[in-house]
C-alpha positions as CSV (number, residue, x, y, z in Angstrom):
1,M,71.9,29.2,93.3
2,L,73.9,31.3,90.8
3,L,71.1,32.8,89.7
4,A,70.0,33.5,93.6
5,A,72.6,35.5,93.9
6,D,72.6,37.5,91.4
7,V,69.4,38.4,91.8
8,A,70.1,38.5,95.5
9,R,73.0,41.5,94.9
10,R,70.9,43.2,92.5
11,F,68.0,43.8,95.7
12,Y,69.7,44.4,98.9
13,L,73.3,45.4,97.8
14,D,72.0,47.3,94.5
15,G,69.0,48.7,95.8
16,R,66.9,47.6,92.9
17,S,63.0,46.7,92.9
18,K,62.2,43.3,91.8
19,V,60.3,45.1,88.7
20,E,63.7,46.1,88.1
21,I,65.3,42.8,88.7
22,A,62.6,40.9,86.6
23,E,63.4,42.9,83.5
24,E,66.9,42.7,83.7
25,F,67.2,38.8,84.1
26,G,63.7,38.2,82.2
27,L,61.4,36.8,85.2
28,S,58.0,38.3,86.6
29,R,58.5,39.8,90.0
30,F,56.5,36.6,91.8
31,K,59.3,34.8,90.8
32,V,62.1,37.5,91.8
33,A,60.2,37.0,95.0
34,R,60.4,33.8,94.9
35,V,64.4,33.4,94.2
36,L,64.5,36.3,97.3
37,D,62.7,34.0,99.4
38,L,65.3,31.1,98.2
39,A,68.1,33.3,98.3
40,R,67.4,33.8,102.9
41,E,66.6,29.9,102.9
42,S,69.8,28.3,101.5
43,G,72.2,30.6,103.2
44,I,73.0,33.0,100.1
45,V,71.4,35.7,101.8
46,R,71.7,36.6,106.0
47,I,70.2,39.3,107.4
48,D,71.8,40.5,110.5
49,V,70.4,43.2,113.3
50,R,72.5,44.8,114.8
51,I,72.9,48.0,116.8
52,P,75.9,49.6,118.0
53,G,77.4,47.7,121.2
54,Q,76.7,50.0,123.8
55,I,73.5,49.2,123.6
56,D,71.5,46.5,125.2
57,A,68.2,45.9,122.6
58,E,67.1,43.4,125.1
59,L,67.5,45.3,127.9
60,S,66.2,48.8,125.8
61,S,63.0,46.9,124.4
62,A,62.5,44.8,128.3
63,L,62.4,48.6,129.8
64,R,59.8,50.1,126.4
65,S,57.7,47.6,127.6
66,A,57.9,47.7,131.4
67,Y,56.8,51.7,131.4
68,G,54.9,51.8,128.4
69,L,57.4,54.4,126.7
70,R,57.9,55.1,122.9
71,R,61.6,54.8,122.9
72,A,64.0,53.2,125.7
73,I,67.7,53.7,125.0
74,A,70.1,51.3,127.9
75,V,73.2,51.9,127.1
76,R,76.2,49.4,128.6
77,T,78.6,52.3,130.8
78,V,82.6,51.6,131.1
79,S,82.4,53.0,134.3
80,D,80.1,54.0,137.1
81,S,81.9,57.5,137.8
82,P,79.1,60.3,136.4
83,Q,81.5,61.9,134.1
84,S,81.9,58.8,132.4
85,Q,78.2,57.9,132.1
86,R,77.1,61.3,131.3
87,S,79.7,61.0,128.3
88,Q,78.7,57.7,126.7
89,I,74.8,58.6,127.6
90,G,75.2,62.0,126.4
91,A,76.6,60.4,123.0
92,V,73.9,57.8,122.6
93,A,71.8,60.6,123.0
94,A,73.3,62.6,120.2
95,E,72.7,60.4,118.1
96,L,69.1,59.9,118.7
97,L,68.7,63.1,118.7
98,T,70.1,63.3,114.5
99,E,68.2,60.5,113.7
100,I,64.5,61.4,114.7
101,V,64.6,65.4,115.0
102,E,63.5,66.7,111.5
103,E,63.3,70.0,109.5
104,D,61.2,72.5,111.0
105,D,60.6,70.8,114.5
106,V,61.0,73.3,117.7
107,L,63.4,71.9,120.6
108,G,62.9,72.4,123.3
109,L,66.8,72.5,125.5
110,A,66.3,72.0,129.2
111,W,70.0,72.7,130.8
112,G,71.1,69.8,132.2
113,R,74.6,68.5,132.6
114,T,74.0,65.3,130.6
115,L,72.5,67.1,128.1
116,N,75.8,69.7,128.2
117,V,77.2,66.3,127.1
118,V,74.6,65.8,124.3
119,L,75.3,69.3,122.7
120,Q,79.0,68.6,122.5
121,S,78.6,65.1,121.1
122,L,76.7,66.6,118.4
123,T,77.8,67.6,114.8
124,R,74.4,67.7,112.8
125,L,70.7,68.7,113.2
126,P,68.0,69.2,110.6
127,R,67.0,72.8,110.3
128,C,65.1,74.0,112.8
129,T,63.6,76.2,115.5
130,T,65.5,76.3,119.6
131,V,63.8,77.6,122.8
132,Q,65.4,77.1,125.4
133,V,62.6,76.3,128.4
134,N,64.3,77.3,131.4
135,G,66.2,80.4,133.2
136,V,69.5,80.3,133.8
137,Y,71.3,78.6,137.0
138,S,72.9,81.4,138.7
139,Q,75.0,78.5,140.3
140,R,78.7,78.5,138.6
141,V,79.2,74.9,136.6
142,P,81.9,73.2,135.2
143,S,79.8,73.4,132.1
144,R,78.6,75.7,129.1
145,G,75.2,77.2,130.1
146,A,71.7,76.8,128.8
147,V,72.2,79.7,126.6
148,E,75.3,78.6,125.0
149,T,73.5,74.6,124.9
150,V,70.8,76.4,123.2
151,K,73.1,79.0,120.6
152,R,75.7,75.5,119.5
153,A,72.4,73.4,118.9
154,A,71.3,76.9,116.7
155,E,74.1,77.2,115.4
156,L,74.4,73.3,114.1
157,S,70.6,73.2,112.6
158,G,71.4,77.3,110.9
159,G,68.0,77.8,112.4
160,T,66.4,80.1,114.8
161,A,66.8,80.2,118.5
162,Y,65.0,81.3,121.5
163,P,67.3,81.5,124.6
164,I,65.8,83.1,128.1
165,Y,68.6,85.1,129.5
166,A,67.3,85.5,133.2
167,P,67.8,83.2,135.8
168,L,65.4,79.9,136.6
169,I,65.4,80.3,140.3
170,L,64.5,83.9,141.7
171,P,64.5,85.3,145.2
172,D,60.3,85.9,145.2
173,P,56.8,85.8,143.0
174,D,56.7,89.1,141.9
175,T,60.4,89.1,140.6
176,A,59.1,85.8,138.2
177,R,56.1,87.6,137.3
178,A,57.9,91.0,136.2
179,L,60.6,89.0,134.3
180,R,58.2,86.9,132.6
181,T,57.3,90.2,130.8
182,D,60.5,90.8,129.4
183,P,60.3,90.8,126.2
184,G,62.9,88.0,125.5
185,V,61.8,85.9,128.0
186,A,58.1,86.4,126.7
187,T,58.5,85.3,123.1
188,A,60.8,82.2,124.2
189,F,57.7,82.0,126.5
190,S,55.9,82.0,123.7
191,W,57.3,78.8,121.7
192,F,56.8,76.3,124.5
193,D,53.2,75.6,123.4
194,R,54.9,74.8,119.4
195,I,57.5,72.7,120.8
196,S,57.4,69.2,119.0
197,K,60.7,67.7,120.8
198,A,62.2,68.3,124.3
199,V,65.0,67.3,125.8
200,V,64.8,67.2,129.6
201,S,67.5,66.1,132.0
202,I,65.9,63.9,135.8
203,G,67.4,65.2,139.2
204,A,67.3,63.1,142.3
205,W,66.5,65.4,145.8
206,S,70.2,64.7,146.8
207,P,73.7,67.1,146.6
208,D,75.3,65.8,143.4
209,L,71.9,64.3,142.4
210,S,69.4,67.3,141.1
211,T,70.7,71.7,140.2
212,V,67.8,72.0,141.4
213,H,68.3,71.4,144.9
214,D,71.6,72.1,144.4
215,A,70.6,75.5,144.1
216,L,69.0,75.8,147.5
217,D,69.4,77.1,150.7
218,P,70.1,73.8,153.3
219,T,66.4,74.5,154.8
220,T,64.7,75.2,152.1
221,R,65.7,71.8,150.3
222,D,64.9,70.2,153.6
223,S,61.4,71.3,154.3
224,Y,61.0,70.5,150.1
225,R,61.9,67.0,151.2
226,E,59.2,66.3,153.8
227,L,57.3,67.7,152.0
228,G,57.5,64.0,150.1
229,V,60.5,65.7,147.5
230,R,62.2,63.2,146.0
231,A,62.6,64.0,142.2
232,E,63.0,66.6,140.4
233,M,62.2,67.7,136.8
234,S,63.0,71.1,134.8
235,T,62.6,72.6,138.0
236,H,59.2,70.8,139.0
237,L,58.8,67.8,142.1
238,F,57.4,65.0,142.4
239,D,57.1,62.9,145.3
240,A,57.2,59.0,145.4
241,R,53.9,58.2,144.6
242,A,54.8,60.4,141.1
243,N,52.8,63.6,142.4
244,E,53.7,66.3,141.5
245,V,54.1,68.6,144.9
246,R,53.7,72.2,145.1
247,T,55.7,74.6,146.5
248,D,56.6,77.9,146.2
249,L,59.5,77.4,144.2
250,A,56.6,76.9,140.9
251,D,56.2,80.2,141.2
252,R,59.7,81.9,141.2
253,V,60.9,80.1,138.5
254,L,61.0,80.4,134.9
255,T,60.6,77.0,133.4
256,I,57.9,75.0,131.4
257,G,55.2,73.8,133.4
258,T,54.1,70.3,133.9
259,E,51.1,70.6,131.4
260,E,53.0,72.2,128.8
261,L,55.5,69.3,128.9
262,R,52.8,67.1,128.5
263,R,51.8,68.1,125.4
264,V,54.8,68.2,123.5
265,P,54.3,64.9,121.9
266,E,58.2,63.5,122.0
267,V,60.5,64.4,125.6
268,I,63.7,62.7,126.2
269,A,64.6,62.1,129.3
270,M,68.0,61.8,130.2
271,A,69.3,59.7,134.0
272,A,72.1,57.5,134.7
273,G,73.8,56.0,138.4
274,E,72.3,54.0,140.0
275,E,71.3,56.6,142.9
276,K,68.8,58.4,140.3
277,E,67.2,55.3,140.2
278,E,63.9,56.2,142.6
279,A,63.8,59.4,140.7
280,I,63.8,58.0,137.1
281,D,61.0,55.3,138.1
282,I,58.9,58.2,139.7
283,V,59.5,60.4,136.6
284,L,58.6,58.0,134.8
285,R,55.3,57.2,135.9
286,T,54.1,60.7,136.0
287,G,53.6,59.9,131.9
288,L,55.1,63.1,130.9
289,V,58.6,61.1,129.4
290,S,57.5,59.6,125.9
291,T,61.8,58.5,126.1
292,L,64.4,57.8,128.4
293,V,68.0,57.3,127.5
294,T,70.0,55.2,130.6
295,D,72.5,53.1,131.4
296,A,71.9,49.3,131.3
297,T,71.7,49.2,135.1
298,V,70.1,51.1,136.0
299,A,67.6,49.9,133.7
300,R,67.9,46.5,134.8
301,R,66.8,47.8,138.0
302,L,63.8,49.5,136.7
303,V,62.5,46.3,135.0
304,A,63.2,44.3,137.4
305,G,61.1,46.9,140.3
306,R,58.1,46.9,137.7
307,E,58.5,43.1,137.2
308,M,57.7,42.5,141.4
309,P,54.5,41.1,143.1
310,V,52.6,44.6,144.8
311,E,52.1,44.0,148.5
312,C,48.3,44.3,149.5
């Protein structure tokens, strides 16, 4: 038992290899492996797999499997208020970015209130290129805008930023086409095919649940709803069947296209709140998203919805 404890201490705490331990104790490496097995079987070594308490690991796994995602993170939020949920979701997403963003990645950022919290929570990023993937919201918002968010990410990483100094929604297609030829805008757009990781937000087609919805006039909002729009992501509109709804909006926005998004290896979406449950489900079914960060309540409802039998 003393030998097992010494060997286990060298292996698990000191990070020594089995070959190094074998030389130190005059054992074969196969004997070292058996001693380590004994240490676990006898209870000398106990291995706990733990993650931060605010993350529901079992629910996260169920959500990932339900939608075939690469990753899903279900966060136990302490409050149902949108601001509190954004704060917690954003903090977890920030930690995720520090883990998965690698040096020389091209990071695409779509503006959103939750994404703004992510950048406020971030304290470090590997050196990477940061690209703004849609224009600026003209409406006043009580938080940092898209350009500032991209610059903040670049400051953290020490890499280059490619912001878009132009409105997201233009009055007509001609203005949108003209702005796409602007050198600064065109340069940012030229990076879209090189984005390796993108962060986006999901909106529901209702007041205060989508900044795109709120940026349009009431008549346009209602006409899109009549066309079946229920969800929005980076100005792209989707109906209840997860089909993209083509409207005149597509011709007068500055944003990354859905086909360009589909080619991005890692698309991380963030959304929280029961009011967005349908919209999250819709966007996940489009296949555009590989990772979702959401609250545990919504995650539980999404998993339950996928398990329900389909009526013929």
